[in-house]
N, C-alpha and C positions, 0 to 999 in steps of 0.2 A: 530538513534532510539531515541525516546522521553522518558523521565523519566516516569515510570509507576505510580509514586506518584503524582507529580505536573502536568505532562502532557505538560509542556511548555518548559523546558530546555532539552538539549541534554544529554542522559544517558552516563556516563563515567565509571560506575561500574556495573559489572554483578555479582550477588550473586546467588548461587545455593545451595539449601538445599535438601537432600535426606533422607527420613525417610521410611524405609522398601522399598516398590516398588513405592512410591509416590515421585515425584520430584516437587519442587517449585522453579521457576526461577524469578528473580527480576532484572530489569534494572533501575538504578537510577542515578540521577545527583549528583554532588558534594555537592550542598546545602542540598538536602534531606538526603544525607548520613550523613552529619554533624549533622543534627537534630536528627538522629537515632543512634548517638553514634559511627559513623565510622569517624575516623580522618585520613586525608591524610597529609603527609609532608615528604620531603626528599625521595620521591619515596617509602615510606613505608605506609602501611595501618594498623592502629591500630583499632581493633574491640572491642566494648563492647558487648560481645556475648549475654548477657541476654537482653539488649535493642534491639539488632539486631533481635534475634529470636522472641521477642515480636512484633517487627515491622513487621516481615514477616507474622506472624499469623494474625495480624490486617489487613494487606494489602490483604492477601489471603481471609479473610472474606469479605472485601470490594469488591474484584473482584467477589466473588460468588454472592453477592447481586446484583451487576450490571448485571452479566450474566443472572440471573434468570429473571430480568425485561426486558431484550432485546428480543423482539419477532418480527418475520417477519409479517408485516401487511397483507400480501396476503395469506400465507399458514399456519401461526401460529407456525412455527418452532422456537424453542428457541435457543439461542446461545449455551447453555449447550448441547442440543440435537445434534447440528451441530458438536460440538467438540467430542462428543461420537461416532457419526456415521461416521464423516468425509465426509458427503455429505450434499449439500444444497437441500432445498425442491422445490424451484422455482426460476425464474429469478429475482424476487424482493428481494430474500435473498442477492444477491450481493450488492444491495443498502443498505439494512438493516444492514448487517454485514460487510460493506466495510472496515472499519477501522481495524477490527479484522482479516479479510482475508489478507489485506496488511501486517499487523504485522506478521501473521503466515508465509506468503510467504517470508518475509524479514528474519525471523529467519531460515527458512528452506534453502533458496537459496542465501541469501545475496542481492537479487534484487527483485523488484516487477514488472519488465517489461521483457517480453520474448525477448531474443536475439538469439534464436536457429534457426533451419532450418524450412522451410515451405514445405508443400507438393508440388510436382511438378506442379499439376494443379493450385495451387494458386500463383505460382511465377509470372506469367504474370499479374495477377490481382493486386498483391502487387506493381509491377513496375508501373502499370497504376495508382494506387492510389497515389503513391509517386510523379509521374510526374504531375498529376492533382493538388495535393496540392502545389507543387513547383510553378506551373504556376499561381495558385490563389494568392500565396504570392507575386509573381512578379507583378501580375495585381494590387494588392492593392498598392504596392510600386509605380508603374507607375501612378496610379490615384492620390496618395498623392503628387507626384512630378509634376503633371499636364502634363504628357507626354501621351496625349490622343491617339496619333497615335500608340505608342507601346501598350497601353492598349487595343486598338481595335484588334491588331494582336493577343495578348495574349487571349483575350475573344474568338476570332474565333478559336484559337487552342484548347482551353478548350472545346468548343462546339463540335469540330470535334472529339476529343478523347472520349467525352461522347457518341456521335453517334456511334462510332466504338464499344464501350463497349456494347451498346444496341444490336448490331448485335449478340454478343456472349452470350447474356443473363447474363452478369456479374453484 
């Protein structure tokens, strides 16, 4: 996960502040931590609480300003509304809020790519897609190696698979 302050370096420190029922989380890199009074050394973390809390408040304000300005160009949904409702307004929202959605999924599940089970009806289609993609990769490799006979065989196999898929309206 990237540092929420600089956005460039990898975050190595997770800070969580809870006031009442409101929770503020912050993921920061070592450099930004040092700038805000957090010193690391000998596996110990020394905090300057006043500068840390001041930094959290400043960062929270910056996030609020960014969130208010981010709006889906298609449906007009703001990032704040998405976070409150937990639902997106349209397909364009995935593009408009992509970074935030990936960050949220990463926080919730530790991953941003699905590795679970597929519905039974889609298992055949998934296998077909994987086979076609593998064949396309092999075709590119054969063409770059100038093995045109192999490339022709692969091209014909891809076309055959695509014709079969059309029969099943996949």
